Backbone of each chain as nested JSON, in Angstrom:
{
  "chains": [
    {"id": "A", "residues": [
      {"number": 1, "name": "UNK", "atoms": {"N": [-13.815, -0.059, 6.002], "CA": [-14.342, 1.176, 5.433], "C": [-14.172, 1.155, 3.921]}},
      {"number": 2, "name": "UNK", "atoms": {"N": [-15.055, 1.839, 3.227], "CA": [-14.967, 1.907, 1.775], "C": [-14.197, 3.159, 1.385]}},
      {"number": 3, "name": "UNK", "atoms": {"N": [-13.211, 2.98, 0.535], "CA": [-12.392, 4.113, 0.111], "C": [-12.867, 4.563, -1.267]}},
      {"number": 4, "name": "UNK", "atoms": {"N": [-13.25, 5.827, -1.405], "CA": [-13.727, 6.3, -2.709], "C": [-12.597, 6.394, -3.731]}},
      {"number": 5, "name": "UNK", "atoms": {"N": [-12.962, 6.35, -5.013], "CA": [-11.972, 6.401, -6.091], "C": [-11.119, 7.661, -6.058]}},
      {"number": 6, "name": "UNK", "atoms": {"N": [-11.71, 8.761, -5.568], "CA": [-10.971, 10.028, -5.594], "C": [-10.205, 10.301, -4.297]}},
      {"number": 7, "name": "UNK", "atoms": {"N": [-10.161, 9.3, -3.406], "CA": [-9.363, 9.455, -2.183], "C": [-7.892, 9.519, -2.561]}},
      {"number": 8, "name": "UNK", "atoms": {"N": [-7.121, 10.26, -1.774], "CA": [-5.678, 10.359, -2.022], "C": [-4.957, 9.81, -0.788]}},
      {"number": 9, "name": "UNK", "atoms": {"N": [-4.798, 8.482, -0.755], "CA": [-4.236, 7.86, 0.45], "C": [-2.773, 8.223, 0.671]}},
      {"number": 10, "name": "UNK", "atoms": {"N": [-2.409, 8.359, 1.923], "CA": [-1.004, 8.568, 2.281], "C": [-0.757, 7.926, 3.635]}},
      {"number": 11, "name": "UNK", "atoms": {"N": [0.499, 7.639, 3.905], "CA": [0.825, 7.03, 5.194], "C": [0.498, 8.0, 6.314]}},
      {"number": 12, "name": "UNK", "atoms": {"N": [0.017, 7.46, 7.411], "CA": [-0.334, 8.293, 8.555], "C": [0.93, 8.866, 9.193]}},
      {"number": 13, "name": "UNK", "atoms": {"N": [0.735, 9.899, 9.977], "CA": [1.845, 10.539, 10.67], "C": [2.6, 9.496, 11.501]}},
      {"number": 14, "name": "UNK", "atoms": {"N": [3.917, 9.505, 11.4], "CA": [4.711, 8.549, 12.178], "C": [5.048, 7.285, 11.419]}},
      {"number": 15, "name": "UNK", "atoms": {"N": [4.42, 7.093, 10.258], "CA": [4.716, 5.907, 9.452], "C": [5.608, 6.306, 8.286]}},
      {"number": 16, "name": "UNK", "atoms": {"N": [6.604, 5.476, 8.016], "CA": [7.56, 5.809, 6.97], "C": [7.957, 4.532, 6.234]}},
      {"number": 17, "name": "UNK", "atoms": {"N": [7.917, 4.601, 4.913], "CA": [8.317, 3.453, 4.105], "C": [9.788, 3.621, 3.76]}},
      {"number": 18, "name": "UNK", "atoms": {"N": [10.572, 2.615, 4.073], "CA": [12.01, 2.745, 3.915], "C": [12.569, 1.494, 3.255]}},
      {"number": 19, "name": "UNK", "atoms": {"N": [13.574, 1.713, 2.421], "CA": [14.235, 0.589, 1.783], "C": [15.254, 0.011, 2.756]}},
      {"number": 20, "name": "UNK", "atoms": {"N": [15.127, -1.272, 3.061], "CA": [16.068, -1.936, 3.956], "C": [17.034, -2.732, 3.09]}},
      {"number": 21, "name": "UNK", "atoms": {"N": [18.243, -2.193, 2.925], "CA": [19.203, -2.84, 2.029], "C": [19.691, -4.172, 2.585]}},
      {"number": 22, "name": "UNK", "atoms": {"N": [19.686, -4.302, 3.898], "CA": [20.135, -5.559, 4.504], "C": [19.158, -6.681, 4.168]}},
      {"number": 23, "name": "UNK", "atoms": {"N": [17.874, -6.378, 4.32], "CA": [16.863, -7.395, 4.011], "C": [16.531, -7.413, 2.525]}},
      {"number": 24, "name": "UNK", "atoms": {"N": [17.038, -6.402, 1.788], "CA": [16.69, -6.264, 0.38], "C": [15.176, -6.226, 0.204]}},
      {"number": 25, "name": "UNK", "atoms": {"N": [14.544, -5.392, 1.006], "CA": [13.079, -5.304, 0.974], "C": [12.665, -3.948, 1.524]}},
      {"number": 26, "name": "UNK", "atoms": {"N": [11.416, -3.604, 1.289], "CA": [10.87, -2.393, 1.89], "C": [10.368, -2.727, 3.282]}},
      {"number": 27, "name": "UNK", "atoms": {"N": [10.533, -1.794, 4.188], "CA": [9.953, -1.966, 5.52], "C": [9.156, -0.708, 5.854]}},
      {"number": 28, "name": "UNK", "atoms": {"N": [8.122, -0.912, 6.617], "CA": [7.279, 0.192, 7.052], "C": [7.612, 0.454, 8.514]}},
      {"number": 29, "name": "UNK", "atoms": {"N": [8.221, 1.607, 8.744], "CA": [8.629, 1.944, 10.106], "C": [7.512, 2.734, 10.773]}},
      {"number": 30, "name": "UNK", "atoms": {"N": [7.177, 2.325, 11.972], "CA": [6.131, 2.99, 12.732], "C": [6.616, 3.112, 14.164]}},
      {"number": 31, "name": "UNK", "atoms": {"N": [5.986, 3.964, 14.948], "CA": [6.421, 4.086, 16.338], "C": [6.395, 2.723, 17.041]}},
      {"number": 32, "name": "UNK", "atoms": {"N": [7.553, 2.282, 17.497], "CA": [7.679, 1.027, 18.254], "C": [7.405, -0.218, 17.431]}},
      {"number": 33, "name": "UNK", "atoms": {"N": [7.282, -0.072, 16.116], "CA": [6.933, -1.24, 15.308], "C": [7.694, -1.201, 13.988]}},
      {"number": 34, "name": "UNK", "atoms": {"N": [7.98, -2.372, 13.483], "CA": [8.518, -2.495, 12.135], "C": [7.636, -3.494, 11.407]}},
      {"number": 35, "name": "UNK", "atoms": {"N": [7.126, -3.083, 10.265], "CA": [6.191, -3.913, 9.519], "C": [6.785, -4.194, 8.152]}},
      {"number": 36, "name": "UNK", "atoms": {"N": [6.724, -5.441, 7.747], "CA": [7.277, -5.827, 6.454], "C": [6.147, -6.007, 5.451]}},
      {"number": 37, "name": "UNK", "atoms": {"N": [6.06, -5.126, 4.454], "CA": [5.093, -5.373, 3.381], "C": [5.673, -6.384, 2.401]}},
      {"number": 38, "name": "UNK", "atoms": {"N": [4.843, -7.274, 1.863], "CA": [5.366, -8.137, 0.803], "C": [5.555, -7.268, -0.443]}},
      {"number": 39, "name": "UNK", "atoms": {"N": [6.231, -7.768, -1.477], "CA": [6.591, -6.895, -2.604], "C": [5.413, -6.143, -3.222]}},
      {"number": 40, "name": "UNK", "atoms": {"N": [4.275, -6.801, -3.359], "CA": [3.117, -6.125, -3.959], "C": [2.59, -5.033, -3.023]}},
      {"number": 41, "name": "UNK", "atoms": {"N": [2.526, -5.325, -1.735], "CA": [2.073, -4.304, -0.779], "C": [3.016, -3.101, -0.814]}},
      {"number": 42, "name": "UNK", "atoms": {"N": [4.312, -3.358, -0.964], "CA": [5.279, -2.254, -1.036], "C": [5.031, -1.407, -2.281]}},
      {"number": 43, "name": "UNK", "atoms": {"N": [4.73, -2.057, -3.399], "CA": [4.448, -1.311, -4.633], "C": [3.218, -0.419, -4.458]}},
      {"number": 44, "name": "UNK", "atoms": {"N": [2.241, -0.912, -3.735], "CA": [1.031, -0.11, -3.475], "C": [1.388, 1.079, -2.582]}},
      {"number": 45, "name": "UNK", "atoms": {"N": [2.083, 0.797, -1.483], "CA": [2.364, 1.856, -0.502], "C": [3.303, 2.921, -1.066]}},
      {"number": 46, "name": "UNK", "atoms": {"N": [4.196, 2.521, -1.955], "CA": [5.096, 3.512, -2.567], "C": [4.309, 4.55, -3.355]}},
      {"number": 47, "name": "UNK", "atoms": {"N": [3.143, 4.169, -3.815], "CA": [2.324, 5.083, -4.625], "C": [1.358, 5.907, -3.78]}},
      {"number": 48, "name": "UNK", "atoms": {"N": [1.266, 5.596, -2.508], "CA": [0.345, 6.335, -1.626], "C": [1.059, 7.59, -1.127]}},
      {"number": 49, "name": "UNK", "atoms": {"N": [1.142, 8.585, -2.009], "CA": [1.916, 9.788, -1.693], "C": [1.038, 10.976, -1.322]}},
      {"number": 50, "name": "UNK", "atoms": {"N": [-0.264, 10.742, -1.232], "CA": [-1.158, 11.844, -0.886], "C": [-1.498, 12.712, -2.085]}},
      {"number": 51, "name": "UNK", "atoms": {"N": [-0.853, 12.444, -3.22], "CA": [-1.119, 13.227, -4.43], "C": [-1.979, 12.425, -5.402]}},
      {"number": 52, "name": "UNK", "atoms": {"N": [-1.66, 11.144, -5.528], "CA": [-2.392, 10.312, -6.477], "C": [-3.693, 9.8, -5.873]}},
      {"number": 53, "name": "UNK", "atoms": {"N": [-4.716, 9.739, -6.705], "CA": [-5.981, 9.187, -6.225], "C": [-5.912, 7.663, -6.252]}},
      {"number": 54, "name": "UNK", "atoms": {"N": [-6.857, 7.054, -5.56], "CA": [-6.926, 5.59, -5.543], "C": [-7.038, 5.058, -6.969]}},
      {"number": 55, "name": "UNK", "atoms": {"N": [-7.872, 5.698, -7.783], "CA": [-8.055, 5.243, -9.167], "C": [-6.741, 5.342, -9.946]}},
      {"number": 56, "name": "UNK", "atoms": {"N": [-5.991, 6.415, -9.723], "CA": [-4.708, 6.579, -10.42], "C": [-3.699, 5.527, -9.968]}},
      {"number": 57, "name": "UNK", "atoms": {"N": [-3.721, 5.214, -8.689], "CA": [-2.812, 4.188, -8.16], "C": [-3.129, 2.837, -8.801]}},
      {"number": 58, "name": "UNK", "atoms": {"N": [-4.413, 2.515, -8.873], "CA": [-4.816, 1.235, -9.476], "C": [-4.455, 1.214, -10.961]}},
      {"number": 59, "name": "UNK", "atoms": {"N": [-4.676, 2.329, -11.657], "CA": [-4.319, 2.407, -13.083], "C": [-2.827, 2.157, -13.284]}},
      {"number": 60, "name": "UNK", "atoms": {"N": [-2.035, 2.787, -12.431], "CA": [-0.584, 2.661, -12.545], "C": [-0.145, 1.216, -12.297]}},
      {"number": 61, "name": "UNK", "atoms": {"N": [-0.728, 0.607, -11.276], "CA": [-0.383, -0.784, -10.966], "C": [-0.847, -1.719, -12.084]}},
      {"number": 62, "name": "UNK", "atoms": {"N": [-2.018, -1.419, -12.65], "CA": [-2.551, -2.262, -13.728], "C": [-1.65, -2.187, -14.96]}},
      {"number": 63, "name": "UNK", "atoms": {"N": [-0.966, -1.042, -15.123], "CA": [-0.044, -0.897, -16.249], "C": [1.274, -1.621, -15.977]}},
      {"number": 64, "name": "UNK", "atoms": {"N": [1.572, -1.832, -14.692], "CA": [2.852, -2.444, -14.322], "C": [2.758, -3.955, -14.154]}},
      {"number": 65, "name": "UNK", "atoms": {"N": [1.561, -4.43, -13.848], "CA": [1.375, -5.867, -13.608], "C": [0.392, -6.426, -14.629]}},
      {"number": 66, "name": "UNK", "atoms": {"N": [0.519, -7.701, -14.897], "CA": [-0.336, -8.297, -15.925], "C": [-1.654, -8.825, -15.364]}},
      {"number": 67, "name": "UNK", "atoms": {"N": [-1.859, -8.689, -14.068], "CA": [-3.102, -9.189, -13.467], "C": [-4.293, -8.35, -13.944]}},
      {"number": 68, "name": "UNK", "atoms": {"N": [-5.495, -8.92, -13.934], "CA": [-6.684, -8.155, -14.324], "C": [-6.874, -6.937, -13.415]}},
      {"number": 69, "name": "UNK", "atoms": {"N": [-7.31, -5.825, -14.008], "CA": [-7.482, -4.597, -13.229], "C": [-8.449, -4.812, -12.06]}},
      {"number": 70, "name": "UNK", "atoms": {"N": [-9.472, -5.634, -12.276], "CA": [-10.464, -5.865, -11.215], "C": [-9.806, -6.502, -9.992]}},
      {"number": 71, "name": "UNK", "atoms": {"N": [-8.899, -7.425, -10.263], "CA": [-8.204, -8.101, -9.149], "C": [-7.326, -7.099, -8.407]}},
      {"number": 72, "name": "UNK", "atoms": {"N": [-6.576, -6.299, -9.162], "CA": [-5.694, -5.298, -8.545], "C": [-6.529, -4.306, -7.732]}},
      {"number": 73, "name": "UNK", "atoms": {"N": [-7.618, -3.841, -8.33], "CA": [-8.492, -2.877, -7.656], "C": [-9.0, -3.453, -6.329]}},
      {"number": 74, "name": "UNK", "atoms": {"N": [-9.465, -4.691, -6.363], "CA": [-10.013, -5.311, -5.149], "C": [-8.931, -5.48, -4.086]}},
      {"number": 75, "name": "UNK", "atoms": {"N": [-7.746, -5.907, -4.509], "CA": [-6.658, -6.135, -3.545], "C": [-6.165, -4.821, -2.937]}},
      {"number": 76, "name": "UNK", "atoms": {"N": [-6.057, -3.79, -3.773], "CA": [-5.602, -2.488, -3.267], "C": [-6.612, -1.943, -2.256]}},
      {"number": 77, "name": "UNK", "atoms": {"N": [-7.886, -2.035, -2.604], "CA": [-8.922, -1.541, -1.683], "C": [-8.914, -2.316, -0.368]}},
      {"number": 78, "name": "UNK", "atoms": {"N": [-8.724, -3.631, -0.462], "CA": [-8.725, -4.45, 0.758], "C": [-7.559, -4.054, 1.665]}},
      {"number": 79, "name": "UNK", "atoms": {"N": [-6.377, -3.895, 1.065], "CA": [-5.204, -3.526, 1.871], "C": [-5.391, -2.147, 2.5]}},
      {"number": 80, "name": "UNK", "atoms": {"N": [-5.785, -1.178, 1.679], "CA": [-5.883, 0.196, 2.183], "C": [-7.033, 0.35, 3.187]}},
      {"number": 81, "name": "UNK", "atoms": {"N": [-8.111, -0.384, 2.971], "CA": [-9.216, -0.334, 3.939], "C": [-8.76, -0.875, 5.286]}},
      {"number": 82, "name": "UNK", "atoms": {"N": [-8.041, -1.979, 5.231], "CA": [-7.523, -2.582, 6.461], "C": [-6.573, -1.615, 7.171]}},
      {"number": 83, "name": "UNK", "atoms": {"N": [-5.688, -0.993, 6.386], "CA": [-4.713, -0.071, 6.983], "C": [-5.396, 1.19, 7.516]}},
      {"number": 84, "name": "UNK", "atoms": {"N": [-6.411, 1.658, 6.805], "CA": [-7.134, 2.848, 7.28], "C": [-7.842, 2.534, 8.592]}},
      {"number": 85, "name": "UNK", "atoms": {"N": [-8.383, 1.319, 8.679], "CA": [-9.056, 0.908, 9.914], "C": [-8.098, 0.861, 11.089]}},
      {"number": 86, "name": "UNK", "atoms": {"N": [-6.824, 0.603, 10.795], "CA": [-5.801, 0.556, 11.851], "C": [-5.078, 1.893, 11.983]}},
      {"number": 87, "name": "UNK", "atoms": {"N": [-5.574, 2.901, 11.266], "CA": [-4.997, 4.258, 11.302], "C": [-3.548, 4.29, 10.841]}},
      {"number": 88, "name": "UNK", "atoms": {"N": [-3.231, 3.414, 9.904], "CA": [-1.878, 3.397, 9.35], "C": [-1.789, 4.296, 8.125]}},
      {"number": 89, "name": "UNK", "atoms": {"N": [-2.925, 4.559, 7.502], "CA": [-2.952, 5.515, 6.395], "C": [-4.111, 6.474, 6.615]}},
      {"number": 90, "name": "UNK", "atoms": {"N": [-4.015, 7.615, 5.973], "CA": [-5.138, 8.545, 5.953], "C": [-5.62, 8.637, 4.514]}},
      {"number": 91, "name": "UNK", "atoms": {"N": [-6.924, 8.782, 4.342], "CA": [-7.483, 8.854, 2.985], "C": [-8.333, 10.11, 2.849]}}
    ]},
    {"id": "B", "residues": [
      {"number": 1, "name": "UNK", "atoms": {"N": [5.224, -10.931, -10.402], "CA": [3.817, -11.315, -10.535], "C": [2.98, -10.662, -9.438]}},
      {"number": 2, "name": "UNK", "atoms": {"N": [1.728, -10.427, -9.768], "CA": [0.821, -9.856, -8.771], "C": [0.436, -10.933, -7.773]}},
      {"number": 3, "name": "UNK", "atoms": {"N": [0.589, -10.628, -6.498], "CA": [0.135, -11.537, -5.44], "C": [-0.689, -10.717, -4.464]}},
      {"number": 4, "name": "UNK", "atoms": {"N": [-1.394, -11.386, -3.599], "CA": [-2.2, -10.67, -2.612], "C": [-1.286, -9.857, -1.699]}},
      {"number": 5, "name": "UNK", "atoms": {"N": [-1.533, -8.544, -1.596], "CA": [-0.674, -7.723, -0.734], "C": [-0.859, -8.08, 0.742]}},
      {"number": 6, "name": "UNK", "atoms": {"N": [0.26, -8.177, 1.439], "CA": [0.197, -8.547, 2.858], "C": [1.207, -7.74, 3.652]}},
      {"number": 7, "name": "UNK", "atoms": {"N": [0.877, -7.51, 4.908], "CA": [1.794, -6.851, 5.843], "C": [2.101, -7.817, 6.968]}},
      {"number": 8, "name": "UNK", "atoms": {"N": [3.371, -7.88, 7.35], "CA": [3.773, -8.752, 8.451], "C": [4.521, -7.929, 9.484]}},
      {"number": 9, "name": "UNK", "atoms": {"N": [4.059, -8.002, 10.708], "CA": [4.734, -7.276, 11.784], "C": [5.987, -8.055, 12.152]}},
      {"number": 10, "name": "UNK", "atoms": {"N": [7.163, -7.446, 11.987], "CA": [8.388, -8.204, 12.255], "C": [9.067, -7.767, 13.541]}}
    ]}
  ]
}
């Protein structure tokens, strides 16, 4: 699915992003499942608070990482589209 | 560094 720039993505009901101090990583807790985002995916999901728009999330990430904004934009959209298709986030 | 975001079911 295509996510518009003004969408305000947030984790779906039952999904929770939690810091796992034992693994020293973020984990995504879901009913009956534990999902490990890699560091970049965790940075994206931490910003999906339902308040920030997709464009704002990409802007923020582009300010934090040295990668081209186009690359960040494409990767964020790909991840969130995939997660929305699996009903892991709402947009 | 920016890398492709990925999720792994653990």
